[in-house]
C-alpha positions in Angstrom: 26.5 0.2 -8.1 23.1 -0.4 -9.5 20.0 1.7 -8.7 17.9 0.2 -6.0 14.5 1.7 -5.3 12.1 0.9 -2.5 8.6 2.4 -2.6 6.3 2.5 0.4 2.6 3.1 -0.2 0.5 4.2 2.8 -2.7 6.0 3.5 -1.2 8.4 5.9 2.4 9.7 6.5 1.8 9.7 10.3 1.2 5.9 10.2 4.3 5.5 8.1 6.4 7.4 10.6 5.0 5.5 13.6 5.2 2.0 12.0 7.7 1.9 9.1 10.3 4.7 9.5 12.9 2.4 11.0 12.5 0.0 8.1 12.9 2.8 5.6 15.9 4.2 7.4 17.6 0.8 7.4 16.9 0.5 3.6 18.6 3.9 3.1 21.6 2.6 4.9 21.6 -0.4 2.6 21.9 2.0 -0.4 18.2 2.0 -1.4 16.5 5.2 -2.7 13.4 5.3 -0.5 10.2 6.8 -1.9 6.9 7.2 0.0 3.5 7.5 -1.8 0.9 8.7 0.6 -2.7 9.9 0.7 -3.0 12.1 3.8 -0.3 13.8 5.8 -1.5 13.2 9.4 0.4 14.6 12.3 3.9 14.7 10.9 6.0 17.1 8.9 6.6 16.4 5.3 9.8 18.5 5.5 11.2 16.3 8.3 10.9 13.2 6.0 12.3 15.1 3.0 15.3 16.3 5.1 16.0 12.7 6.0 16.4 11.9 2.2 13.0 10.4 1.5 11.2 11.2 -1.7 7.5 11.9 -1.2 4.6 11.4 -3.7 1.1 12.4 -3.0 -1.6 10.0 -4.3 -5.3 10.5 -3.6 -5.8 7.4 -1.3 -8.8 8.1 0.9 -8.6 6.0 4.0 -12.3 5.4 4.6 -14.0 6.4 1.4 -15.8 4.1 -1.0 -15.9 6.4 -4.1 -15.0 4.1 -7.0 -13.8 7.0 -9.1 -11.4 8.2 -6.5 -10.3 4.6 -5.9 -9.7 4.0 -9.6 -7.8 7.3 -9.8 -5.6 6.2 -6.9 -4.8 2.9 -8.6 -4.1 4.6 -11.9 -1.8 7.2 -10.3 0.1 4.4 -8.4 0.5 2.5 -11.7 2.0 5.6 -13.3 4.3 6.2 -10.3 5.5 2.5 -10.5 6.1 2.8 -14.2 8.1 6.0 -13.7 10.2 4.9 -10.7 10.6 1.3 -11.6 11.0 0.2 -8.0 12.8 -3.1 -7.1 10.4 -3.5 -4.2 7.0 -2.0 -3.2 5.9 -2.2 0.4 2.1 -1.7 0.6 0.6 -0.9 3.9 -3.1 -1.2 4.9 -6.0 -2.5 2.8 -6.4 0.2 0.1 -2.7 0.4 -0.7 -2.5 -3.4 -0.7 -5.4 -3.7 -3.1 -4.9 -0.7 -5.5 -1.1 -0.8 -5.2 -1.1 -4.6 -5.6 -3.1 -4.3 -8.9 -0.9 -1.4 -10.1 2.3 -3.3 -9.2 1.2 -6.4 -11.1 0.3 -4.3 -14.2 3.5 -2.3 -14.0 5.5 -5.5 -13.5 7.1 -4.6 -10.2 9.5 -7.4 -9.4 8.7 -7.9 -5.7 5.9 -6.8 -3.3 5.5 -6.8 0.5 1.8 -6.4 1.6 1.2 -5.6 5.2 -2.4 -5.9 6.6 -2.6 -4.5 10.1 -6.4 -4.9 9.9 -9.2 -5.4 7.4 -11.2 -2.2 8.1 -14.8 -1.4 8.4 -16.2 -3.5 5.5 -15.2 -6.7 7.2 -16.7 -5.6 10.6 -20.2 -4.8 9.4 -22.0 -8.1 8.9 -25.6 -7.2 7.9 -25.4 -4.2 5.7 -25.8 -5.1 2.0 -23.4 -2.4 0.8 -20.6 -3.8 3.0 -21.4 -7.4 2.1 -21.1 -6.4 -1.6 -17.8 -4.5 -0.9 -16.4 -7.4 1.0 -17.1 -9.7 -2.0 -15.4 -7.3 -4.4 -12.4 -6.9 -2.0 -12.0 -10.7 -1.8 -12.1 -11.0 -5.6 -9.5 -8.2 -5.9 -7.3 -10.0 -3.4 -7.3 -13.1 -5.6 -5.6 -11.1 -8.3 -3.3 -9.2 -6.0 -1.9 -12.2 -4.2 -1.2 -14.0 -7.4 2.1 -12.1 -7.8 5.0 -14.7 -7.8 7.3 -12.6 -5.6 4.9 -11.4 -2.9 5.0 -11.6 0.9 1.7 -11.1 2.7 1.9 -10.0 6.4 -1.3 -10.2 8.5 -1.3 -8.9 12.0 -3.7 -11.6 13.1 -4.7 -15.0 11.8 -8.5 -14.2 11.8 -7.9 -11.5 9.1 -5.7 -13.9 7.1 -8.4 -16.6 7.2 -11.1 -14.1 6.2 -9.2 -12.8 3.2 -7.9 -16.1 2.0 -11.1 -18.1 2.6 
């Protein structure tokens, strides 16, 4: 049997447990080694996930921050993790993991990516602040690179977000 690896990348373990745990458990039953890269723990027990057979990897993904040095470090650490694990599939969840994980996955030549966007976050809500207008432009440019992966599935929770990103 060949090695099959699925790597989830999420801002917070609590979100993973509430929204992706059944998918991860099903993947395990299908003989995948399931890894989870996370930024913050949230209201869950790491030990509970480890006891279920998941491998956890901490990556400094800050949910709401806009520090470019921390964001670059996050992307670099994800790239290193992808290179080490060589996952068959990466499942990126929320905007920062989709952006930084998407770039890292392309550079590390991950064969397949699922990117789930439950929402676009605060930079797409604020319409008049120059900082957010600039960040929105940068994010849209990064998305162009990220969505260029030939084996990628994009999941948007609503069509307005999809239209905003792909416009």
